[in-house]
C-alpha positions as CSV (number, residue, x, y, z in Angstrom):
1,M,0.0,0.2,-0.1
2,G,1.6,3.6,-1.2
3,F,2.4,6.1,1.8
4,E,-0.4,8.7,0.7
5,R,-3.0,6.5,0.7
6,I,-2.3,4.9,4.2
7,M,-1.9,8.4,4.7
8,R,-5.4,8.9,4.0
9,I,-6.7,5.9,5.4
10,L,-5.3,7.3,9.2
11,L,-6.2,10.4,8.6
12,I,-10.2,9.7,8.0
13,L,-10.0,7.2,11.3
14,L,-8.4,10.0,13.1
15,L,-11.2,12.5,11.6
16,A,-13.8,9.7,12.5
17,A,-12.0,9.8,16.1
18,G,-12.5,13.4,16.7
19,G,-16.4,12.8,16.4
20,L,-16.5,9.9,18.7
21,A,-14.8,12.4,21.3
22,G,-16.0,12.4,24.9
23,C,-18.2,15.3,26.4
24,G,-17.1,17.7,28.8
25,V,-18.8,19.3,31.7
26,S,-22.5,20.3,30.6
27,K,-23.3,23.6,30.1
28,S,-26.0,24.0,32.4
29,S,-23.5,23.0,35.3
30,F,-20.7,25.3,34.1
31,S,-20.3,28.2,36.5
32,P,-17.4,30.6,35.2
33,Y,-16.9,31.8,39.0
34,K,-16.4,28.2,40.5
35,K,-13.3,28.1,42.2
36,Y,-10.8,25.0,42.3
37,S,-9.0,23.8,45.4
38,P,-5.2,23.7,45.5
39,A,-5.4,19.8,45.6
40,E,-7.9,19.7,42.7
41,L,-5.4,22.1,40.8
42,M,-1.8,20.3,42.1
43,E,-3.7,17.1,40.4
44,D,-3.5,18.9,36.8
45,Y,-0.7,20.6,37.6
46,S,0.9,17.1,38.0
47,V,-0.4,15.7,35.2
48,Y,0.5,19.1,32.6
49,R,4.2,18.8,34.0
50,Q,4.5,15.1,33.5
51,V,3.4,15.1,30.3
52,L,5.2,17.9,28.6
53,E,8.4,16.1,30.9
54,K,7.6,12.4,29.2
55,H,6.4,13.5,25.5
56,H,7.7,17.0,24.7
57,P,10.3,16.6,22.1
58,S,12.0,20.1,22.6
59,L,11.4,21.2,26.3
60,Y,14.8,21.6,26.6
61,W,15.6,23.0,23.1
62,Y,16.0,26.6,24.4
63,T,15.3,26.4,27.6
64,P,18.2,24.4,29.6
65,K,16.9,21.8,32.1
66,D,17.7,23.4,35.5
67,S,15.8,26.6,34.4
68,M,12.3,24.5,32.9
69,D,12.7,23.0,36.4
70,Y,12.9,26.4,38.0
71,Y,9.9,27.6,35.9
72,F,7.6,24.3,36.7
73,E,8.3,24.9,40.7
74,Y,7.7,28.4,40.2
75,G,4.1,27.8,38.7
76,Q,3.7,24.8,41.0
77,N,3.9,27.8,44.4
78,Q,1.3,29.9,42.6
79,L,-1.0,27.0,43.7
80,K,-1.4,27.2,47.2
81,D,-4.9,29.0,46.9
82,S,-8.4,28.2,45.5
83,M,-8.4,29.7,41.8
84,T,-10.9,30.0,38.7
85,E,-10.4,28.5,35.8
86,P,-8.6,31.8,34.3
87,A,-6.6,32.3,37.3
88,F,-4.9,29.1,36.6
89,R,-4.9,29.2,32.7
90,K,-2.6,32.0,33.7
91,V,-0.2,30.4,35.3
92,L,0.0,27.4,32.8
93,T,0.0,29.6,30.2
94,Y,3.2,31.8,32.5
95,V,5.1,28.1,32.5
96,T,4.0,27.0,28.8
97,A,5.9,30.0,27.7
98,K,9.2,29.9,29.3
99,I,9.6,26.6,26.8
100,S,9.7,28.7,23.4
101,C,7.6,26.7,21.4
102,G,5.1,28.0,19.5
103,H,3.5,25.5,19.1
104,T,2.9,24.5,22.8
105,T,-0.2,26.8,24.1
106,V,-2.7,26.6,26.8
107,R,-6.5,26.5,25.8
108,P,-9.5,26.8,27.9
109,S,-11.3,23.9,28.4
110,K,-14.2,23.3,26.3
111,A,-17.1,24.2,29.0
112,W,-15.0,27.3,29.3
113,S,-15.4,27.9,25.6
114,R,-19.4,26.8,25.0
115,Y,-19.5,29.4,28.2
116,S,-18.1,32.2,25.7
117,D,-19.4,31.5,22.9
118,T,-23.3,32.1,24.1
119,A,-22.2,35.1,27.3
120,R,-22.8,38.1,26.5
121,L,-19.4,40.4,26.1
122,G,-18.3,41.7,29.1
123,K,-16.6,45.5,29.7
124,M,-13.9,45.3,27.6
125,F,-10.2,47.2,27.4
126,P,-11.0,49.9,25.1
127,L,-8.0,50.0,22.7
128,S,-6.4,47.3,20.1
129,M,-2.9,48.9,19.9
130,K,-0.1,48.3,17.2
131,V,3.1,47.2,19.1
132,W,6.5,47.1,17.7
133,D,10.3,47.6,19.0
134,M,9.7,51.5,18.7
135,A,6.5,52.0,20.0
136,M,3.2,51.2,20.9
137,L,0.5,53.2,18.7
138,V,-3.5,53.0,18.7
139,N,-4.7,50.9,16.2
140,A,-8.4,51.3,16.5
141,N,-10.4,52.6,19.8
142,L,-13.7,51.2,20.8
143,N,-14.9,53.9,22.2
144,R,-15.7,56.0,18.9
145,R,-16.7,59.2,20.3
146,D,-13.1,59.6,21.7
147,S,-11.6,62.5,19.5
148,I,-8.3,62.2,21.0
149,L,-6.9,58.3,21.2
150,K,-6.9,58.4,17.3
151,R,-5.6,55.8,15.2
152,G,-1.7,56.1,15.0
153,T,-1.7,58.0,17.9
154,V,1.6,57.1,20.6
155,I,1.0,55.5,24.0
156,T,3.6,55.6,26.5
157,R,2.4,54.9,29.9
158,I,-1.2,53.2,30.8
159,N,-2.4,53.4,34.0
160,G,0.8,54.5,35.3
161,R,3.3,52.1,33.8
162,T,5.6,52.6,30.8
163,A,4.5,51.3,27.4
164,E,7.7,49.0,27.7
165,A,6.9,47.7,31.1
166,V,3.5,46.4,29.8
167,V,4.6,45.0,26.8
168,D,7.8,43.0,28.8
169,T,4.9,41.8,31.5
170,L,2.8,40.4,28.0
171,F,5.3,38.8,26.8
172,D,6.1,36.6,29.6
173,Y,2.6,34.8,28.5
174,I,3.0,34.5,24.8
175,S,4.4,31.0,23.3
176,T,7.2,31.6,20.0
177,D,10.1,29.5,19.0
178,G,12.9,30.3,20.2
179,Y,13.9,33.6,21.1
180,N,11.6,35.2,18.9
181,R,10.1,38.6,19.6
182,T,8.6,40.0,16.0
183,H,5.6,36.8,16.6
184,K,5.3,38.3,19.8
185,Y,4.7,42.3,18.7
186,Q,2.2,40.6,16.4
187,S,0.5,38.6,18.5
188,L,-0.2,41.7,20.6
189,S,-0.8,43.4,17.6
190,N,-3.5,41.0,16.3
191,R,-7.3,42.2,16.8
192,G,-8.5,41.8,20.3
193,N,-5.4,40.0,21.2
194,F,-3.5,43.4,23.3
195,G,-6.5,43.8,25.5
196,S,-7.9,40.8,26.1
197,L,-4.5,39.4,27.8
198,Y,-3.1,43.0,29.5
199,T,-6.9,42.5,31.4
200,L,-6.2,38.9,32.1
201,L,-2.7,40.3,33.8
202,F,-3.9,43.6,35.4
203,G,-7.1,42.8,36.0
204,P,-10.2,44.9,34.6
205,A,-10.8,48.4,35.6
206,D,-13.3,51.2,35.3
207,K,-11.3,53.5,33.3
208,Y,-7.9,54.1,31.8
209,D,-5.3,56.6,32.5
210,I,-3.5,56.9,29.5
211,E,-0.5,58.5,28.8
212,F,0.2,59.7,24.9
213,K,2.3,61.9,22.5
214,D,-0.2,64.2,20.6
215,S,0.5,65.6,16.8
216,T,3.4,67.8,18.4
217,G,5.3,65.6,20.1
218,T,3.9,67.4,23.7
219,I,3.1,64.6,26.4
220,K,-0.3,64.7,27.4
221,T,-3.2,62.3,29.8
222,T,-6.5,61.3,29.3
223,V,-8.7,59.2,31.0
224,V,-10.7,56.8,29.1
225,P,-13.8,55.1,30.2
226,V,-13.5,50.9,29.6
227,Y,-15.8,49.6,26.8
228,D,-19.2,48.3,27.3
229,P,-20.6,46.9,24.5
230,A,-24.2,46.8,26.3
231,T,-23.6,50.6,27.0
232,D,-22.7,51.5,24.3
233,T,-25.3,49.8,21.8
234,A,-27.8,50.9,23.7
235,G,-26.6,54.7,23.3
236,R,-26.9,54.2,19.8
237,T,-30.5,52.7,19.6
238,G,-32.6,54.7,17.2
239,T,-30.0,57.1,15.6
240,R,-29.4,54.8,13.2
241,T,-31.4,52.6,10.9
242,F,-30.7,49.1,10.6
243,R,-31.1,47.1,6.7
244,P,-30.6,43.9,7.2
245,A,-28.0,42.8,4.4
246,Q,-29.0,40.8,1.8
247,Q,-28.9,37.5,2.3
248,L,-26.2,35.1,0.4
249,T,-26.5,31.8,-0.7
250,K,-24.4,28.7,0.2
251,K,-22.6,29.3,-3.0
252,Q,-21.6,32.8,-2.0
253,R,-20.7,32.1,1.5
254,R,-18.4,29.4,0.6
255,E,-16.9,32.0,-1.8
256,L,-16.4,34.5,0.6
257,R,-14.6,32.0,2.7
258,L,-12.5,30.7,0.0
259,N,-11.3,34.2,-0.9
260,A,-10.2,35.1,2.4
261,A,-8.4,31.9,2.5
262,R,-6.6,32.5,-0.8
263,L,-7.2,34.4,-4.2
264,L,-5.1,35.7,-6.6
265,R,-5.4,38.8,-8.3
266,I,-4.0,39.5,-12.1
267,D,-3.0,42.9,-13.0
268,T,-2.6,41.7,-17.0
269,V,-0.8,45.1,-17.8
270,N,1.5,45.4,-15.7
271,R,1.7,41.7,-15.8
272,T,1.7,41.8,-12.4
273,A,0.0,39.5,-9.8
274,M,-0.7,39.0,-6.0
275,M,-1.3,35.5,-4.4
276,D,-3.4,36.1,-0.7
277,L,-2.7,32.7,0.9
278,A,-3.9,32.9,4.7
279,T,-3.6,29.4,5.5
280,F,-1.8,25.9,4.0
281,G,-5.0,24.6,5.9
282,K,-6.9,21.8,4.6
283,G,-10.6,22.9,3.9
284,V,-10.0,25.2,1.1
285,G,-9.0,24.0,-2.5
286,L,-5.5,25.0,-2.4
287,R,-4.3,22.0,-4.8
288,R,-7.0,23.1,-7.4
289,F,-6.0,26.6,-6.6
290,F,-2.4,26.3,-7.2
291,H,-2.7,24.4,-10.6
292,N,-5.0,27.0,-12.0
293,S,-3.1,30.5,-10.4
294,F,0.1,28.9,-12.1
295,E,-1.9,28.1,-15.8
296,A,-3.3,31.5,-15.2
297,L,0.1,33.4,-14.7
298,E,1.6,31.9,-17.7
299,K,-1.4,32.1,-19.9
300,N,-0.9,35.8,-19.1
301,K,2.7,36.2,-19.3
302,I,3.1,37.5,-15.5
303,G,6.9,38.5,-14.6
304,H,6.1,39.7,-11.1
305,L,4.6,37.6,-8.5
306,I,3.8,39.2,-5.0
307,I,2.7,36.1,-2.6
308,D,1.5,37.4,1.0
309,V,1.8,34.9,3.8
310,R,1.9,37.7,7.1
311,G,-0.8,36.2,7.9
312,N,-0.5,32.4,7.7
313,G,-0.1,30.8,10.8
314,G,0.5,27.0,8.7
315,G,-1.2,24.2,7.9
316,S,-0.5,21.1,5.7
317,V,2.7,20.6,5.0
318,T,1.1,18.7,2.1
319,N,-0.2,22.2,0.7
320,S,3.3,24.3,1.9
321,T,5.2,21.6,0.2
322,L,3.3,21.3,-3.4
323,I,3.3,25.4,-3.7
324,T,7.0,24.9,-3.4
325,R,7.3,22.7,-6.4
326,Y,5.9,25.3,-8.4
327,L,8.3,27.9,-7.9
328,A,11.5,25.8,-6.6
329,A,14.4,25.6,-9.6
330,Q,16.0,22.4,-7.8
331,K,15.1,19.5,-5.9
332,F,14.8,20.5,-2.0
333,K,13.7,18.5,1.1
334,I,11.5,19.7,3.7
335,S,13.9,18.3,6.8
336,D,17.0,17.0,7.8
337,S,15.5,15.6,10.6
338,L,12.3,14.8,12.1
339,F,11.4,12.9,14.7
340,A,9.3,12.0,18.6
341,I,11.0,10.5,21.2
342,R,8.2,8.1,22.2
343,R,5.0,6.3,20.9
344,G,3.4,5.2,24.1
345,S,2.2,7.0,27.0
346,G,1.2,6.4,30.9
347,Y,-1.3,9.3,30.3
348,E,-2.9,8.7,27.2
349,R,-6.1,9.0,28.5
350,Y,-5.6,12.4,28.8
351,V,-3.9,12.5,25.2
352,E,-6.5,13.4,22.2
353,H,-6.1,10.9,19.3
354,H,-3.6,8.8,21.5
355,F,-4.1,5.4,19.8
356,W,-4.4,6.7,16.2
357,N,-1.2,8.9,17.0
358,K,0.7,5.7,17.9
359,L,-0.8,4.0,15.0
360,F,0.6,6.7,12.7
361,M,4.0,6.5,14.6
362,L,4.0,2.8,14.6
363,F,3.6,2.9,10.3
364,F,5.3,5.8,9.8
365,T,8.7,5.9,12.3
366,R,11.0,4.0,13.4
367,K,13.3,4.1,16.3
368,K,17.4,4.5,15.5
369,K,20.3,4.4,17.5
370,D,19.8,8.0,19.5
371,G,16.5,5.9,20.9
372,N,14.4,8.4,18.8
373,Y,11.8,7.4,16.6
374,H,12.2,9.0,13.3
375,F,10.2,9.6,10.3
376,G,12.6,8.9,7.6
377,Y,10.3,9.8,4.7
378,F,11.0,13.2,5.0
379,E,14.4,12.5,6.5
380,R,15.3,11.2,3.0
381,H,13.1,12.3,0.3
382,Y,13.2,15.2,-2.5
383,F,10.5,16.9,-3.8
384,K,10.9,18.3,-7.5
385,P,10.2,21.0,-9.1
386,K,6.5,20.9,-10.8
387,K,7.1,21.3,-15.0
388,R,3.7,22.0,-15.7
389,H,2.8,25.8,-14.8
390,H,6.1,26.3,-13.5
391,Y,6.9,29.8,-12.1
392,D,10.7,31.0,-13.3
393,G,9.4,35.1,-13.2
394,K,10.2,37.6,-10.5
395,V,8.7,35.8,-7.0
396,Y,8.2,38.6,-3.7
397,I,6.8,36.6,-0.8
398,V,5.9,39.0,1.9
399,T,6.3,37.7,5.4
400,G,5.7,39.0,9.2
401,G,5.7,37.9,12.8
402,N,2.2,35.5,11.6
403,S,4.4,33.7,9.0
404,F,4.1,30.7,10.8
405,S,4.6,26.7,11.5
406,A,4.5,25.3,7.4
407,T,4.9,28.9,6.1
408,T,8.6,28.8,7.3
409,L,9.0,25.5,5.8
410,F,7.9,27.3,2.5
411,A,9.9,30.6,3.2
412,S,13.3,28.4,4.2
413,A,13.4,26.4,0.4
414,L,12.9,29.6,-1.0
415,V,14.8,32.6,0.3
416,K,17.8,31.4,-1.2
417,Q,17.0,31.5,-4.8
418,D,17.9,33.6,-6.9
419,N,14.4,34.8,-8.8
420,I,12.7,35.1,-5.3
421,T,13.0,38.1,-2.4
422,V,11.6,37.4,0.8
423,V,10.4,41.4,1.7
424,G,8.9,42.4,5.4
425,E,9.9,41.2,8.7
426,E,11.1,38.0,10.1
427,T,8.9,34.8,10.6
428,G,7.5,33.9,13.4
429,G,8.2,30.3,13.0
430,G,11.8,29.2,13.4
431,A,14.0,29.1,10.6
432,Y,16.2,26.2,12.0
433,G,13.3,24.4,13.2
434,N,10.3,23.6,15.3
435,S,8.4,21.2,17.2
436,A,4.8,20.0,15.5
437,W,3.8,17.7,12.7
438,L,0.8,16.1,15.3
439,I,-0.3,18.6,18.0
440,P,-3.0,16.9,19.8
441,D,-4.6,18.6,22.7
442,V,-3.8,17.1,26.0
443,T,-7.1,17.9,28.8
444,L,-6.2,18.3,32.0
445,P,-8.1,15.8,34.0
446,V,-10.3,18.5,36.6
447,T,-10.5,21.3,35.5
448,G,-10.9,20.2,31.5
449,I,-7.8,22.8,30.6
450,R,-6.4,21.8,27.6
451,F,-2.9,22.4,26.1
452,R,-1.5,21.7,22.9
453,L,1.5,18.9,22.6
454,P,3.6,18.9,19.6
455,L,5.0,15.4,19.5
456,F,7.4,15.9,16.8
457,R,10.9,17.7,16.5
458,L,11.6,19.0,13.4
459,V,15.1,20.5,12.1
460,I,14.4,22.1,8.8
461,D,18.2,22.7,7.8
462,K,21.0,21.9,9.9
463,T,23.2,23.8,8.5
464,T,20.9,26.9,9.6
465,P,22.5,28.8,13.1
466,K,20.4,27.4,16.1
467,N,19.8,30.8,17.1
468,G,16.4,30.9,18.2
469,R,15.4,33.1,15.3
470,G,12.8,33.3,12.6
471,V,13.6,33.3,8.3
472,Q,15.1,36.8,8.3
473,P,13.9,38.9,5.0
474,E,16.3,40.2,2.1
475,I,14.8,43.5,2.2
476,E,13.3,44.8,5.7
477,S,10.2,46.8,5.4
478,F,9.0,47.7,9.3
479,P,6.2,49.8,10.5
480,T,6.7,53.4,10.9
481,I,4.4,56.3,13.0
482,D,3.0,58.0,9.7
483,A,2.0,54.1,8.1
484,I,-0.1,53.5,11.0
485,K,-2.0,56.9,10.5
486,R,-2.2,56.1,6.8
487,N,-3.1,52.3,7.5
488,A,-1.0,52.2,5.0
489,D,0.3,48.6,3.3
490,F,3.9,49.4,4.2
491,K,5.1,45.9,3.0
492,V,2.8,46.1,-0.1
493,E,4.5,49.2,-0.9
494,K,7.9,48.5,-0.7
495,V,7.6,45.2,-2.9
496,M,6.3,47.7,-5.6
497,E,8.8,50.2,-5.2
498,L,11.0,47.4,-5.9
499,I,9.2,45.7,-9.1
500,K,9.1,49.4,-10.3
501,I,12.8,49.2,-9.8
502,D,13.2,45.7,-11.7
503,K,11.3,46.9,-14.8
504,A,13.0,50.1,-15.0
505,E,16.9,48.2,-15.0
506,R,15.1,45.9,-17.7
């Protein structure tokens, strides 16, 4: 039986198993205010620590064992009193971030997620921020009547804490590959993330003292109220006419969903195209999309192609490898090593799809002299470039802090190619490698809190320095205060400048 066929069969079985997953606490019995005793918290924490120590393939990759032990002990010492689920998640999130693995993150319990989906929005931190190493700016203000804190306003303090102190504190709770800061900055800049994490760590408030710079650079202060969705909606009742949008057909909804995931726009006059790739995930028809796109590029004799993967958090390696084959000038591998540290587990009842993950490893891994279970196919196999509709024009890959996982494999394989230029910011995913491939959820027995557990360590290229950084852009394009104020797409602006220069030189 061929490799691809076995993969498909196991995937079908894996998905089927997902449909048989056990149910958690019923919605009717769930209370967000419930507190768990120290003994209950310790029971969960013990499972959390032991599963990571037994199964995580890169637990000590960037954090030495004695340091990781210190953080584990620190987390345990916080469990002296009863805690709600969010308070306990705060402890777990802090410790988990010290692993320096972007695929190892903490998630709410299923009961909490169901509650959040149906609960009315509570009071919220009113500002969405754009954060990078040079500044922290207002990206959006939920209090729309506020005429002071507009988009692009530089924030210097919040409730007496400097912007640098606030960001450094929030950074302690964000998981990333190695020592990458670009991904952390981008995580805080993603919609809603800054406010939710700020509230989790510093607590909710009815108002916030904000220190900022005005248009002349003068430091000023203002007090802004917390954003209350109920009050905001009530205040606008009767002042605006509500017009229900035309109901979309099922086909139209699907079209919108697919276009949000992948879209090709061609400028036939200037022989330029832009491909937006928000995911390498399944279910969005990427195989057909790639075929049709590169066929269209060939037919229209497109000389310059922009591939935007700034928001692409990864997905299927099959999909990232496929588009690489349309662009690569020579054969390539996606890994120098790919292995798990064990197949079985004494904690299998807590690990999602454990039976099927173990079966997958039984089929595709072999134990080597180092004691690890290697996925030899991807350690040995070279992928050849596509012959049909292969693209040989100039390519600009636009990257940023959200470019992660399989997207990093894509950028790594092409960054050194002569006709390809990576533009933007360092990728969020590690250039040397990451821990991923199979990433089941582990559900803690008492609280039901979940954390993601990558089972394989992947080294992309062993000659790449293991410095905890992402793929570096060949042409850097960083945010500026002016660009944020203008709501400009500064990375694409940079690419268009490069295309203009390239055309002028021909």
